[in-house]
C-alpha positions in Angstrom: 131.8 202.6 108.7 132.9 199.4 107.0 134.0 196.5 109.2 137.7 195.6 109.1 138.5 192.3 107.5 140.4 189.8 109.6 142.8 187.6 107.6 144.4 184.5 108.9 148.0 184.9 109.9 150.5 183.6 107.3 153.2 181.4 108.5 156.4 179.9 107.1 155.8 176.4 105.9 159.4 175.6 105.9 159.9 176.4 109.6 156.8 174.5 110.4 158.3 171.4 108.7 161.5 172.1 110.6 163.6 172.4 107.5 167.0 174.1 108.1 168.3 173.9 104.6 166.5 173.9 101.3 168.3 171.9 98.6 168.0 172.7 94.9 167.6 169.0 94.1 164.4 168.6 96.0 162.0 170.0 93.4 158.8 169.0 95.2 159.8 171.2 98.1 160.6 174.1 95.8 157.2 173.9 94.0 155.6 175.1 97.2 157.0 178.6 96.6 156.5 178.7 92.8 153.5 179.7 90.8 152.0 177.5 88.1 154.0 179.5 85.5 157.3 178.8 87.3 157.8 182.2 88.9 159.1 182.6 92.4 156.3 183.6 94.7 157.0 186.7 96.9 157.1 186.5 100.7 153.9 188.5 101.2 151.9 185.8 99.4 153.6 182.6 100.7 154.3 183.8 104.3 157.9 182.6 104.3 160.4 183.9 106.7 163.2 186.0 105.4 165.8 183.3 105.8 163.6 180.7 104.2 162.7 183.0 101.3 166.4 183.6 100.6 167.2 179.9 100.6 164.2 179.2 98.3 165.3 181.9 95.8 168.9 180.6 95.7 167.7 177.0 95.4 165.2 177.7 92.6 167.8 179.7 90.7 170.3 176.8 91.0 167.7 174.3 90.0 166.9 176.4 86.9 170.6 176.6 86.0 170.9 172.8 86.4 167.7 172.3 84.2 165.7 170.6 87.0 163.1 173.4 87.0 162.1 175.3 83.8 162.7 179.0 83.4 159.5 179.4 81.5 156.4 177.1 81.4 154.8 176.9 78.0 151.1 177.6 78.5 150.4 177.9 74.7 149.2 174.3 74.4 146.7 174.8 77.2 145.2 178.0 75.7 145.1 176.5 72.2 143.0 173.6 73.5 140.6 176.0 75.2 140.1 178.1 72.0 140.0 175.3 69.5 136.3 174.7 70.0 135.3 178.1 68.7 
């Protein structure tokens, strides 16, 4: 029988930093919970608590509306450079 894998417990980074409110103007703090394409990472991947995840989602959506964070990240320039050699 296969051995069970033991994963490290995920923890909320925001509660560890003792942050009570996540502001939409602090883009460096928001990028913790965003992928490289600008998508909001789910709780099961980041380990955020429910309260922190809701604050992050609202803050990212507000920052997108205020044009502080892009809705879509253009990766076409990156892929064109990779395929230009061939």
